[in-house]
C-alpha positions in Angstrom: -22.7 -16.7 -16.7 -23.7 -18.0 -13.5 -24.0 -15.8 -10.4 -21.1 -17.5 -8.8 -18.6 -16.9 -11.3 -16.2 -14.4 -9.9 -12.6 -13.3 -11.0 -9.8 -13.8 -8.4 -6.7 -11.6 -8.8 -3.8 -11.0 -6.4 -2.4 -7.5 -5.5 -0.8 -5.3 -3.1 -2.7 -2.8 -0.7 -1.1 0.8 -1.7 -3.6 3.0 0.2 -5.7 3.1 3.4 -9.2 5.1 2.6 -12.0 5.6 5.3 -15.1 3.2 6.0 -12.7 0.0 5.9 -12.0 0.1 2.0 -8.6 0.0 0.5 -6.9 0.8 -2.6 -5.3 -2.1 -4.0 -2.9 -2.4 -7.3 -3.6 -5.7 -9.1 -1.0 -7.9 -10.5 -1.7 -6.5 -14.1 -1.0 -2.9 -12.7 -4.7 -1.8 -12.5 -5.9 0.1 -9.4 -9.1 -0.9 -7.7 -10.9 0.0 -4.5 -11.7 -3.2 -2.2 -13.3 -3.7 1.0 -13.0 -6.5 3.5 -14.8 -9.7 3.4 -17.1 -10.7 6.2 -14.8 -13.5 7.6 -11.8 -11.0 8.0 -13.9 -8.6 9.7 -15.5 -11.2 12.1 -11.6 -12.2 13.1 -10.4 -8.8 13.2 -7.9 -9.6 10.6 -5.9 -6.1 9.9 -4.5 -5.1 6.6 -1.8 -2.6 6.1 0.1 -0.6 3.0 2.3 -3.2 1.5 0.2 -6.4 2.4 -0.3 -8.9 -0.5 -4.1 -9.7 -0.9 -6.3 -12.0 -2.9 -9.2 -10.1 -4.4 -12.6 -11.3 -5.5 -14.3 -9.3 -8.5 -17.5 -9.8 -10.3 -17.3 -9.2 -14.2 -20.0 -6.9 -13.9 -17.9 -4.1 -12.2 -14.1 -4.4 -12.8 -13.3 -1.2 -10.6 -14.6 -2.6 -7.3 -13.6 -5.9 -5.2 -13.5 -7.8 -1.9 -10.4 -8.7 -0.1 -10.7 -12.5 0.7 -7.3 -13.5 1.8 -4.1 -11.5 3.3 -0.6 -12.5 3.0 2.1 -10.4 4.7 4.2 -8.2 2.7 7.9 -8.7 2.0 9.1 -7.6 5.6 8.3 -11.2 6.8 6.4 -11.8 10.1 4.6 -8.9 12.4 6.4 -7.9 15.6 7.5 -10.6 17.8 5.1 -12.0 20.4 6.4 -12.0 24.1 5.2 -14.3 26.7 1.3 -14.1 27.6 0.9 -12.5 31.0 -2.2 -13.1 33.1 -4.6 -10.2 33.7 -6.3 -9.9 37.1 
């Protein structure tokens, strides 16, 4: 097994935990603890309960993972964006 081999699974966030961690229920009904990937932190992509996410896991520890992609939940898009106002 090479170091680059990871498992990629889809899931849904069901709980927000302290220190930037999330409880994620995977598609096979297993619950894991996951944290956000560096790019998601860098671009300040926020995740809330109900969001569909893609999680990467190492085969060595199947109870922890890293959230690498977030899709909005079944609610559709976020709040409507109004016109941008210029700040002085």
